[in-house]
N, C-alpha and C positions, 0 to 999 in steps of 0.2 A: 583621534585615533583614526588615519586613516585608512579606509576600507575601501575593497572591490563591491562591486553592487553588481548583482543577480544579472542585468544583462552583458556587462564584462567578462563574465565568467564563462556566461554561454558563450561569445568571440573566442572566448583564451579553449574551452572544449572544440569548439567546431574546427577553430586551426591545430589544437593536438589533433583530431581523427582524423583531420584531410576529409571532414563530411561537408555538404555542398549550404550555404546560408540558410535552406531547408530547416534544420534542423534546430537553428537558435532560436527560429521564427516559431518552432512549435513549442521549446518548454519556455518561450518568451509569453505565452500565451495560456499554460498550467499557471504564469506566473498573476495574468489579470484574474485567470477564476480563480486565483487562493484570495488578492482583494476582495472579489465580487461577494465572494461569501464566505469571505470574515466578515464583513459587515453585513452582511442578512442575517449572520447568526448573532451580532449584536442585537439587532435593531429585532429580532423572532417573537422577545416577548411583550415589546411596547404596541406591537401590529398585528397580535392572535397570527401568527403562525408558528404558535404551536400545540402541540396535540395531533393526533391523526387522522386522516383523511376520509375512512370509511371502505375504504379499498386493499384488496392486499397486490403486492408484488409479482414478478414470475419466479421468486422464490418459496410465493406462499407465505410471507411476513406479511403483514400491518404494514400499513404506507405509511409516511407523518407526513404534513403539510412541508417540511422542508427537505424532504428526500425529493418530492415531487421537483421543490425550487432547485433543486442542486443541481441537479438533473435535465432540468429546462436549458438554465443558465449556463452548465457546461457545453450544449449543443446550442447557443448560440453563439460563444465563445470562439468556436472551432466551424462556424460558418464562415462557408462561402472563402475556404484559405485553398491554394490551389494545391499544396503540398500537402496534405491529410483528406487520404477518399474518404474513409470511414470512421465509425466508432461502436468499441461494443463495450454497452454499458450494465456494469451489477442489478442499475432498474428497468435495464430493457429484457423481453423475449429474444431477439433480431437483431443480428449488427442492424446499423445505422450508414444508411448511404449519405454523406456529407452532402448540399449542393454546392456545384461550383467548385468540388473539390476531387472529379473522378475521373481526375491523369492525376492525381496527384501520389510520391513515392512510401508516401508510412501510411501505417492503419496505428489505432491506439485504443489502448483498454484501460476503463475508469470505474473507480467504484466513486461513487461522487460526493457521498458525505458517509464514509462509515462511522459506525458509535453515536448514528442520530437519538436513542434512547435518552443519551446524556443531554440533550436540551433542557430536559423541563426543569434539571439540579443542576446545570451551568457548569457540567465538565467536560470531558477532552472528546474534540471529534475530530475527524478528521477528511481529507481525499487521496485514496494512491490511486497511477497513474503509469502505464507502461505505454512504450514507443516502438513498435515495428519496422521493418521495411516488409512492404504487400511482398507475396509471391509471384500475383498476377502481375502483368505488364505495364497493362491499360482497363477502361471500361470502368465498370460497377467492382465492386470489390467484390470477393468469397468467399465462404467460411473460411477456405483454405489460407487466407491472407491472416487470419486472424489463430486459428488454429496453429500456432508456430510454439516449439519447448522456452522455456524461457532462457536459456541461454543461446538463443536470439535473439535480446532483448537491444536495440541501440542504448535506449535509454529506459531510467522507470524513477520512481520516487513518490514522496506523500507530502501533503499539506499537513499539519498538525497548528490545530483552532482552539486555541488555551487562553492562559496568562498573558500571554504573545502568541503570534501567526507563524509559525518558521514552517520553514518549505528544504526540503533536503533530497537530493536527490543525484546523482551518478548517470555519466554518460559513456561509460565504461571505464573512467578513468578512476581518480577518487573519489570518495563520501564527501561533499559541501554540505553546508547548514548555514542558513539565511533566515535570518530575522526581519520581523516588517518596522519599519520606522510609521506609524500613526501617522505621525503628525506632516509627511510629506509623499507617504502612498510609495514607500522605495523598499524593496532586498536589501539590506546589506551582509556581507559574508560574517557570521559572527562565527563560523564551526568551520572548521578550513580540516580537511583533510582523514577525515573525521574516524577513527578507530576501534572498536569492540574490545575493552578493558578483559584482560582473561583473567579467573579465579576470585571475584567479586562479586558483588552485582545483587539479582532480586533472580525467585519463579515464581515464572505469570500464570497462572493455570487457573478457570472456574472448578473450583474442588465441590460446586455442590453438585457436580454432574460424576460424581466418585459413583455413583449405584452403578450408571450405564458401563461404566467400562469397564474391561476385561481383567484380568489378576494381575497378569504382568503391567499394565498401566498403573492400577493400584500400586502396585508394588512400588515401580518407578520414583508418580510421585507423592509415595510416602518416604522416599528415602532420601528427598529435596527437605519435604517437612521437617523432618524429624535429625538435618543435620549430619546424612551417614554419607551425602555423595560425595564420591573421591575428589570430584572439582574445587573445592568447599560450604563452606558453611552458605548459606539464600537465604531470606526477609522473603517471605509473599508478600508480593503485592499485585495488584488488579484490578485494573478500569472500569472494566467495562467495552475499554473502547480500546480494539487491535491496534493503529495509531500508536494512542497513547502509552498504550503496554509499550508496544516496539518501540515508541520514540526514548523511553527509559533503559529498556534494554542494552539499544545500540549506545548510548551516552553512559551507561552505569556499568552493563557487563549482567549475565546471569542468562535466564533462557528464557524466551514464554514459548510454549504449550497448547495445543488445540486437539486436543486428541480424538481418533475415533473411535464410536461408541460400540457397544457390541450389537444394535437393533440399526445401526446408524455408522459401520466401519470406513466407507467414504469422509465423516465430518460435517462440521457447517462450513468451512471458509471455502473460499471461489479460488481455483490457478490461478486465475487469468488477471483477476480485481484487486486478487489479496496476495494470495503467495506468490508468485512469480516475480513482481514488482518487489516485493520485500526483502524476497533471498536474494535479486540482485543485489541492494543495497547493503543486505547484510554479507554478501562473499565481499565485494568489496571493500566493507571496511574490513576484512580479516575472520568476519566470519562463520558459521554453517546453516544451511536448513533442510529437513527433511521432512518424509513425511513416516517420518519410525522406519524405513526403510531404504528408501531410494532419495536421492538429493533431489531434488524441487526442480532445478534449473534442465535436467536431462528428463524430466517428464513430458510427455506427448500428449497434451489435452486432444480428448475427441470428441467434447462439445462445448457451447459455448461458458455454458453456466456449473459444467467439474468442478466436484467439491476434491479435496485431499484435507487429510491429518498434517498439522503443521507444528513442528520441535523448531524455533530460530533462535538465535542470540549467541551468543560467543563458541566458539568451536571445544573450544573441552567437554562444554555442557552441554551441548548435541551429540556431541561424541558418546555421553555416558548415558543421558536419554538412547540412546539407538541400540547403543548395544546393553541395556536394562530390559528395552524391550522385547529382546530376538530370544 
């Protein structure tokens, strides 16, 4: 079957958006990063890159060797690119100015390796990314260049590392999915114009956290669990990796949830690195994403590592979850 390659689709997106050639170059670098990290993940067990480093990151989370490798690889991939001036990463406390790109017009936000805790059990992992046009016009990027609402994203997507490596993204138009042919190192279009199904699928939430939730959240999740949700019956599925759980939801329908807790109402997931990019993908595929009250893409970030609750998936499911939370 004759399929488009990822690079060919980049240029189609470029033309339809009347954008300069810089965007396709940035997207192409994410495909390079995906191939490099897929290789690192496959080799990790053989070369002693499993386990922890003994340090914690800015999130006060234990850092795994692959977290460090993924972040360093990402920085290397985007160095000396004149169109990208800076990076904000979940693994770094502050924004990072890229050498050679100080005058670039784009900034990127990245979760280099989502679900790294699954590496020891050969589970799903992923990379999440967002691309913004900077607000300043020249010089080193500032915090204001990154603290933009998700509705201002130029492009966003994720890479899934599992039985196959897939890159799914939108540049403001359709959501397209590409699968890596490892034999030749090329991504081919396998899932064109993805649309999230309605009225079917699963609900995905860490139900072990139920004692930490308020009563409305408990009742809302209980409705999905006991098949009482008006949007339809749902099976429970939870892999413990946001990219893996969202990818299944995107293709099969349903809802992914990471509620806030009574002691941590802001939840766990980061707005810039996880929630906003996936929300753009979800909305462009016909779904919805909120923090339980407000559309994720309308939230104005106040700091680089801001957290929000997340309800993401089929529009009917998200609307019902939001309604039950009020």
